[in-house]
N, C-alpha and C positions, 0 to 999 in steps of 0.2 A: 332479486330484484336485478333487473340491470337499467341502468340510466346513461346519456350524456355527462359528462362534468360538468359542460354548462346546465345543467338543472341544479348542480349538489352548490356550484362556488360565481361567483360573480368578480370583476377586476375591480381592486382601490386604486386611484389612479390621485394620490394627493403628493404635489410636488412643494418644495421645501422654499416657498417663496417670499414667506413671510419669515424667512431666518429665524428657524426654530431650534436648527440644528446651526450652528456655525466653529465646529471644530472636525479637524479633517481625522480625530478620534473615531467618531459616529458613523464613518463610513465604512461601507463592509462590502466584499465578492462573495462570489460564490464557487466552490471548488465544484469542480464533473465528479466527485466523491457525495456531493449533495451535501453539504455542510456549508454554513457563512464563514467566512477566514478574511484575515485584515487585506485589507484592497490590494492590489500589488502593482494598482498602475502609477503613472505620477503624476505625483499630487499638488505640482507646482503650477502656480496660475490656475486653479481648477474655480469653477463658477458654483459654488454649492446650493446658492437659490435656484438652480437649475434641475439640484438632484429628486430624488422620488424620495416618499419615506415611507418605508417599509414597519409597520406597528408590530408591537408581539401577539404572536399568535395566526400570524399571516404566511402565505408562501410568496417566494419570490422567485421568478426565473430567468435566464438568457437564452433568447430567444435564435442566438446563433448557434447553430450545432456543428457546422462545417470548423475542422482544425479544432476539434475538443474531444481527441483520442473517442472519437463514434458514440459521447455522452451528452447528455443533457445536464447544462448546470441546473439542479435546480435543490430549494432548501424552506424548512421551516424555522419560522421565528420565534424560538424559544426563551430568546432576551430580551434587552430592553430594546425598544425603539430602535430605527438606524436608518442610512440614506444609506442607496443603493443608485447605479448608473441609470442614467433616464434614458438608456438601452432597452434595461430588462424590465421585466412586468409584475405586477404586484398583484393577489386576488385572496380572497377569503371565503370559506365555507358557508354558506347560507343556510343551508339545510342539515343542519348541527343535529336533527334528529333522526337523518338517515345514515350520518359518514361522521368517522371521528377524523382530526385531523392528522394525529400519531398513526392509525391508519394509514390514511389517503398517503403519507410521506413514506412507510412503507412500502405502498405499491407500487409509488417512484422507484422506490430502489430497484424492482427487479430488471435484469441484461433484458429483459423482453422491451420492457417500456424504453428502455432507450432507443431501440431498434427501430422500434414504432415511431417514435420522433425523427430519427434520423433519415425514415423514409417518407413522413410528410412533409420532409423540411425542403423549402424551394427558395430559389434564386439562382445570381448566376458568379458574381466575385464572391459572395456570403449567402450560405442557404439559413434559413429562416423556419422555425415553425411557429408557428402564427400563434395568436391566443383563439385565432378563430378555429385554426385547427384541432389546438388542444382543449376549445369546449366541445369540440363534436368527438373525443373520443370517448369511447364506450366501455363503462366499468361493471363490472356486476358485484352487487354489496351482500353479503351475509348482513345479519342483524345484526343490533349496534351491540349486543350481549354478546355476539361471536365475534366482534370485531375488538371489544375487549378482552377478549381471552387470547387473541392473535397478539396483540399488541402484547401483552403481560409476559405471553411467551418468548416474544420475541427482543422482548429490553432483557428477561433473566440471561438469554444465548449475550448480547451485546453487553449489557453489566458486567458478568466474566469477562470477556473479552477485554473490555477496559483496565480491570481490576488484573488481569495476568500480564498486559503489556507493561501497567506500572509496578508492577512487581520485579520484572525483568529488565527495565530502567535501573532500578535500586541495587539490584548485581549486577549490571553493569558497571555500574558506580561503584559496586565494592572489588570487582577485579582490577577496574584501571588502578584504586588502591593501593589493593596487593603489588598488583605489579611495577609501580612505585618503589615499594617497600624490597622488593626485588631485583630491581636493575641498577647499575655501577653507573659513575660517570663515566666512562668508555665507551665508545661506538667503534660498531662494525656493521657489515652490508648484513645484509639475511642471509645471504649466498655463504658468508662463514661460520653461521653458525654450528653448531659439531651436531649431527645425527638428524639429517632435516634435508630432502629431496624433490624439487619439483615433479611432480606425475606428469610424464609425456602423455601424447593423447593415444588411443589406442584402446580396444577392449576386447575382451575373454568373449569367445562365439560361447552364445546361449540360448538352448532350449525355450521355448514356450517364448514366454513374453516379459517385460519390464516395463518399469516407469521412466521417462523421458523428460527430465525437466530443464525448459529454457531457461535462459537467465530471465526472462519476462516473468515466467511461473514464480517466482521468487519474488516476494514483500522485504526486503532491507535482510532477515537474520532468517526467516524459517521458509519450509515447503509451504505452500498452499496446494487447495485442493485443486488447482486446476496442473493438468499432466498429460501428457500423449501417451497411450499404449504401443510398444514398440517390438516389433520379433526382431530378431540380429540382421536377418534379411533383407527386411523391409521397413527400413530406418534412416530419418532425414539425415545427409552427410554431416552435420553437427554434433549427432549425436554419437560423442566418441572419445566419452570422459568418463572413467571407472572412481568411483570411491574406493576408498583403503582406511583400514584402522589405524585413528590417529591422525585423520587428515584434513587439513582446512583448506574451503574454497571461496573464492571473490572473483565479482567481476572484473573483466579484463578494461571494460569501458571508461574511458574519464566521467569522471563527476555521476559513477553507479555506484550507489554504495548496498551491494548486495552480497551476504555471506552467506556461507553453511560449514558444519562442520561435522565430521562422522568420527566416533569412538566405540570401545567395545560394548556400550549401551544402544546403540543405533539397534534399531529393530529392523528396518527395511534396507539395511546397507546392503544385501547383495541381490536387493531389488530396482536400487537404480542406477539409471545412465543421468549424465550429465552433460550440457551443451560444451563446445570447444570454446564460447564465450566466457568461459569459467578460468579461472589458473587456479590447479592444485599443488599443496604439499605436503608432503607425507613425514611425519617426524616421530622421535623420540618421548614418548608420554610426558614427560617434565616438559620440555621444548617444546611439548606442541600445546599446552595449555600458559605458557609463558608465551609464544609468537600470538596464540589465539586470542591472549590480552592484548597486545601491543593492534594483530589487523582491527578493533573495535576501536583504537584511538584516532582521533583528530589527525594527531602528528602522520600516522601512517597513510587515512585519506590523502593528507594533503601531497606527501611526497609520492604516492601512486599516481597522484593527479599531473605531478609536474615534468615525471617521465615518462607519461604517455605520447605515444609519436603516430603519424599516419595520416592519411590527407582526407578519404572519405572516411574512413572511423577512424576517431582518434584513440589506444588503447595502448596496454603495455604491452611488452614479449618478456620472453626469461633478461633480458637484460637488466630490466627491470632488478630483478633479485641482487643484479651485484651494483645496484646504485641504493638503495634504499637501505637509509643507516638504523639500526636498532640499538638501546642500549645493553649492553653483554651482562649477562643474569649474575647473581651471584650464587656461591656455594654456598652450601651449609643451608638452607631453607627448608628443607623438609615438608613441613609444618605450613609453610606460605603456597611452595606447589601443592598440598594436598588441599589446601583451601582454596585453591583457583581448582583443583580437580573439581571439588563440590561444588560450586559457583555453577559451573560449565553442564555440571550434570543436572544442576536443577535448572536452570536455563533449557538445558536438551527437553526434561520432560514438561515442561509448559512450553515449551515447540510443537511438540504430540498435541498436547489438550489442546492448543489455538487452533490446528489443523483439523483436530474433530470440531472444536465451535462452529469455524468457516467453515465444515460442510453444513455443519445443520443448520446454517445461517441462510445458506444458498439453499436447502431443502427445506425451509421456512419460508423464503421467498416462492419459491417453484407452488408452489403448493394454495399460494394467491389465486384469485381468477385469471385468466389470460385476457390478456388484451387481443382483441381482433384487427390485424391488418386487411384492412380492406385492399 
């Protein structure tokens, strides 16, 4: 059955004018990735009595869609009641016999809904997706039983993704411990490490096609499902970096922490072209895992950002490798190097599974009923 959202939801407008919430910790913002987060705006001298209350089990969204990464910020409140900006709208489902809250939140996460909201946003300096337009949005609903099934399947995927992210975080923590155990107190520049060299731009001519990953296609340290299929003769000018075995890559741009690495276990090594927005370093095996451990540390990122230069684009260049300092690795630490190798092989396996899961997640979203853009 097809409905307008206005037939299924209603606005909930409760102001904190009675002072139910008086601490700043209760104030929440909404991320464009569609979850509640700690409010990042200036909290000095704010009047909490003016803020809206969002109760558990309700939705809230930011009407402003311009300058928001072409996305609409909307979230479902699963935690305790909270305060939201007075510019946000809050609403609840009134036809729970027809619509599950979890299903609706999945429906909002589809990229096509972001496009729909942007298309129907109006204004001059700031464009807004009004609540009236929101209520006029059409949705096709399967049965409640089918909605439950969709939600369960989606949750299996997202729960697995979150579990793998936690395991990866722990593996990085372990790599940092091992790195410290094989690091001396003496420092040298990265370029002074024996057995490493920067990979120059330029790729080998290839037949058929390859996958091109720009820096925007990478989420911190793994390849997402987004990429561009390119041929050698028809490719973006920045598609000019070629991965090697035992090579690590990081985004050159300041305050951009995106990483990739390739070793003998990388399944798609020969099918990938990277952007010149990445700097690549090829290494001997032991130094590879040692340097890889360092690249993921806070120390490396702070140095990388400090030595970034430029006017329109602030980024590092080859000279940075002559400035970024790294501890000299200790000798006779074969067991530790082998442990690092095992840690990063596990991380690589997790990244491959995450790539599959993200593609499944996107496929799951694409099978939901489509929003019709009038």
